[in-house]
C-alpha positions, -999 to 999 in steps of 0.1 A, spaced: -189 7 -115 -182 30 -143 -152 25 -166 -131 54 -148 -140 38 -113 -127 5 -126 -94 20 -138 -88 39 -104 -99 1 -85 -81 -20 -111 -50 1 -132 -56 -12 -165 -28 -26 -187 -18 3 -206 -11 24 -175 8 -1 -161 32 -9 -194 39 32 -192 59 23 -158 99 8 -161 94 -29 -156 108 -25 -120 79 -10 -111 57 -36 -90 18 -40 -96 12 -73 -94 34 -105 -78 41 -133 -102 40 -165 -76 32 -201 -78 6 -202 -50 -21 -184 -38 -5 -153 -17 -16 -120 -20 4 -87 -11 -22 -65 15 -4 -31 17 -14 2 42 -10 34 30 -8 70 48 1 61 88 7 58 114 -25 69 130 -31 62 167 -62 42 174 -68 30 139 -33 18 129 -31 -3 159 -62 -17 151 -52 -29 118 -23 -43 136 -47 -67 160 -70 -72 131 -39 -89 110 -29 -108 139 -62 -122 145 -61 -136 113 -27 -144 108 -20 -119 81 10 -98 70 9 -63 55 36 -37 45 27 -4 55 37 26 36 39 52 63 41 91 58 69 106 73 51 134 92 33 111 107 61 85 117 76 119 130 45 128 156 35 92 167 66 73 170 51 49 200 25 40 173 54 39 148 74 17 173 45 -6 174 44 -13 141 82 -21 138 81 -44 164 55 -67 144 63 -92 119 51 -66 93 69 -41 74 73 -4 67 80 15 35 73 52 25 47 71 15 65 102 8 70 128 41 37 156 40 17 136 20 16 157 -13 12 146 -52 42 145 -74 28 177 -94 26 200 -63 64 195 -59 95 205 -71 117 177 -84 143 186 -55 112 188 -29 102 153 -41 132 141 -32 137 156 -3 106 143 7 119 107 3 151 115 21 133 129 51 112 102 53 143 76 52 159 99 81 133 85 101 125 53 84 158 42 75 156 4 70 121 10 44 129 -13 11 97 -3 -3 81 36 -21 45 38 -28 41 75 -44 14 95 -24 -20 98 -44 -6 73 -67 10 98 -89 47 91 -101 65 105 -132 74 76 -148 110 91 -152 115 94 -115 117 57 -107 150 51 -114 160 80 -91 140 63 -64 157 30 -68 193 51 -60 179 58 -24 174 20 -23 138 21 -28 118 -5 -47 85 14 -64 55 -6 -55 18 4 -69 -10 -22 -67 -34 -46 -83 -65 -35 -62 -76 -6 -48 -104 -12 -25 -112 26 -24 -117 25 16 -111 62 17 -140 71 -3 -171 85 16 -191 78 -14 -188 42 -15 -204 20 14 -183 -11 33 -200 -36 7 -188 -22 -24 -149 -13 -4 -152 -56 1 -165 -63 -34 -138 -38 -48 -114 -64 -33 -129 -97 -32 -143 -95 -69 -105 -89 -79 -84 -109 -61 -58 -131 -78 -28 -146 -70 -2 -119 -65 -24 -90 -63 -12 -63 -43 -42 -45 -20 -45 -11 -9 -61 -1 20 -60 26 48 -49 36 79 -61 68 78 -93 86 99 -103 94 63 -111 56 58 -120 48 90 -156 44 84 -153 17 56 -121 6 69 -138 -7 105 -164 -30 88 -146 -42 56 -113 -50 67 -124 -80 90 -144 -95 61 -119 -88 38 -92 -112 62 -117 -136 68 -129 -144 33 -93 -144 19 -82 -174 45 -118 -189 38 -112 -192 -2 -78 -202 6 -53 -176 1 -23 -163 21 -6 -132 25 26 -121 27 50 -88 33 65 -74 -5 99 -81 8 95 -117 7 98 -112 -33 127 -104 -57 122 -79 -90 121 -109 -115 84 -124 -95 69 -91 -105 48 -89 -136 19 -61 -148 
């Protein structure tokens, strides 16, 4: 794995330190908990399958939902909300920060919250965010979560084995792990996720939702 690829999978300390301390990259825990997260849904077929896989493995996760997908697929979103998982905000049209004006950036959050009013967490689309916008995001009642491990399941140049290795070779207590419940990730996800969920359990880790944390429990 190249250095750039590794930095994408596991962001280096210097990058994390650029952001305010309120941004969550990894949780400080005294047990063997990790925090599974899924971006870009809800999507028919994929999201319900993920929910079923999590149920089979007694796993919990936080789903960062694209507002327009919530609008288009209310039945899938309702199924997600009927579980013990939680949902967060992932933009309305999944546009990266550099393609939005300041006003449009916050409008995307506002529109998403209208459809998902109980969300407590925000993750920027494509993982891109200007650090100085974090404080304003908090005024929406949202805590910003990035990641400790990016599975890169969306990357068609990677095999399911690569995705599995990205997660399992970097896993540690408190890790926030990103998968994607999207059509783009599906070819890798359908093979990788069951393996990762089984292995997490075998090596003694438990999963939890991000809202089980408080801001004092986070670290770089």
